[in-house]
C-alpha positions as CSV (number, residue, x, y, z in Angstrom):
1,X,-137.0,9.8,148.7
2,X,-137.7,12.7,146.5
3,X,-134.6,12.5,144.1
4,X,-134.0,15.3,140.4
5,X,-135.0,13.6,138.2
6,X,-138.9,12.8,139.2
7,X,-138.6,17.0,140.3
8,X,-138.0,17.6,136.3
9,X,-141.3,14.5,135.5
10,X,-143.5,17.1,137.1
11,X,-142.5,20.5,136.2
12,X,-142.0,19.4,132.6
13,X,-146.3,17.9,133.8
14,X,-146.5,20.7,135.2
15,X,-145.6,23.8,132.3
16,X,-147.5,20.9,130.4
17,X,-150.5,21.7,132.6
18,X,-150.1,26.0,132.0
19,X,-149.8,25.1,128.0
20,X,-152.4,23.1,127.5
21,X,-155.3,25.8,128.9
22,X,-153.3,29.0,127.3
23,X,-153.9,27.2,123.5
24,X,-157.7,26.3,124.4
25,X,-158.3,29.7,126.1
26,X,-156.8,31.4,123.0
27,X,-158.6,29.2,120.4
28,X,-161.9,30.3,122.0
29,X,-160.8,34.0,122.1
30,X,-160.3,33.6,118.7
31,X,-157.1,32.5,118.4
32,X,-155.6,35.6,117.4
33,X,-151.6,36.3,118.3
34,X,-154.2,38.9,121.0
35,X,-155.3,35.7,122.4
36,X,-152.7,34.0,122.9
37,X,-150.6,36.8,125.0
38,X,-153.9,37.8,127.3
39,X,-154.8,33.5,128.0
40,X,-151.0,33.1,128.4
41,X,-151.5,36.2,130.8
42,X,-154.7,35.0,132.5
43,X,-152.8,31.2,133.2
44,X,-150.1,32.8,134.1
45,X,-151.7,34.7,137.0
46,X,-154.0,31.8,138.0
47,X,-150.6,29.3,138.6
48,X,-148.6,32.2,140.3
49,X,-151.5,32.7,142.1
50,X,-152.1,28.4,142.9
51,X,-148.3,27.7,143.6
52,X,-148.3,30.7,146.3
53,X,-150.4,29.6,148.0
54,X,-149.6,26.2,147.9
55,X,-145.6,27.6,149.3
56,X,-147.7,29.3,152.4
57,X,-149.1,25.8,153.0
58,X,-145.8,23.7,152.7
59,X,-143.6,26.4,153.6
60,X,-143.9,26.0,156.9
61,X,-144.0,21.8,156.8
62,X,-141.5,22.3,155.1
63,X,-139.5,24.3,157.4
64,X,-137.2,25.6,154.3
65,X,-137.1,29.4,152.7
66,X,-137.9,28.7,149.8
67,X,-139.1,32.3,150.0
68,X,-136.0,34.0,149.3
69,X,-135.2,31.7,146.4
70,X,-139.3,33.5,144.8
71,X,-138.0,36.8,145.4
72,X,-134.4,36.1,143.8
73,X,-132.3,35.5,146.2
74,X,-129.5,32.9,145.2
75,X,-128.1,32.5,148.6
76,X,-129.0,28.9,149.8
77,X,-128.6,27.6,147.1
78,X,-124.8,25.9,145.1
79,X,-122.7,26.8,143.1
80,X,-123.0,24.2,140.7
81,X,-126.6,24.6,140.7
82,X,-125.9,28.6,139.8
83,X,-124.4,27.7,136.9
84,X,-126.5,25.1,135.3
85,X,-129.1,28.0,136.1
86,X,-127.0,30.5,134.4
87,X,-126.7,27.9,131.0
88,X,-130.7,27.2,131.0
89,X,-130.9,31.0,131.0
90,X,-128.3,32.0,128.8
91,X,-129.6,28.7,126.0
92,X,-133.4,29.9,127.0
93,X,-132.2,33.8,126.2
94,X,-130.6,33.3,122.9
95,X,-133.8,30.8,121.6
96,X,-136.7,33.2,122.4
97,X,-134.8,35.7,120.0
98,X,-136.6,35.5,117.1
99,X,-140.2,35.5,119.0
100,X,-139.3,38.8,120.3
101,X,-140.4,41.0,117.7
102,X,-143.5,38.9,116.4
103,X,-144.4,38.4,120.3
104,X,-144.1,42.7,121.7
105,X,-147.3,44.3,123.3
106,X,-146.5,47.5,121.4
107,X,-147.0,46.9,118.5
108,X,-150.0,44.9,118.8
109,X,-150.7,49.1,120.1
110,X,-150.3,48.9,124.5
111,X,-149.1,51.6,125.5
C-alpha cells in the first residue's frame, strides 16, 4: 500500500535529483546566472521527457487517467486536494515574488 507520506518522500527525492544536476551543470558552465537558467531548462526538459515516457508505460498498467491531470484538468481530483493545491500555489507564488527580477530573461537580452 502506498501512503501519502511515502509519495511526499519520493517527490522530495525527485526534486533533489533535479536540483543537484542543475547546480552541477551551472557550475560547469561558469556559475553565472545565465548558466543556471540554461542548466535548469536542460534538466527540466530531461526530466519532463523521462516522466512522460514512464507515464506512457505505466498508464496502461494502472488504468488511470494521469494524462488529464498533466494537461491541467482537475476533474479527477478530490475537493480537499483542490484546496491543498490552491494553498500551495498561492504560497509558492508569494515566496517567488522577490526572485522575479533577478531571474527575468529579458534583463539578459533574451527577446
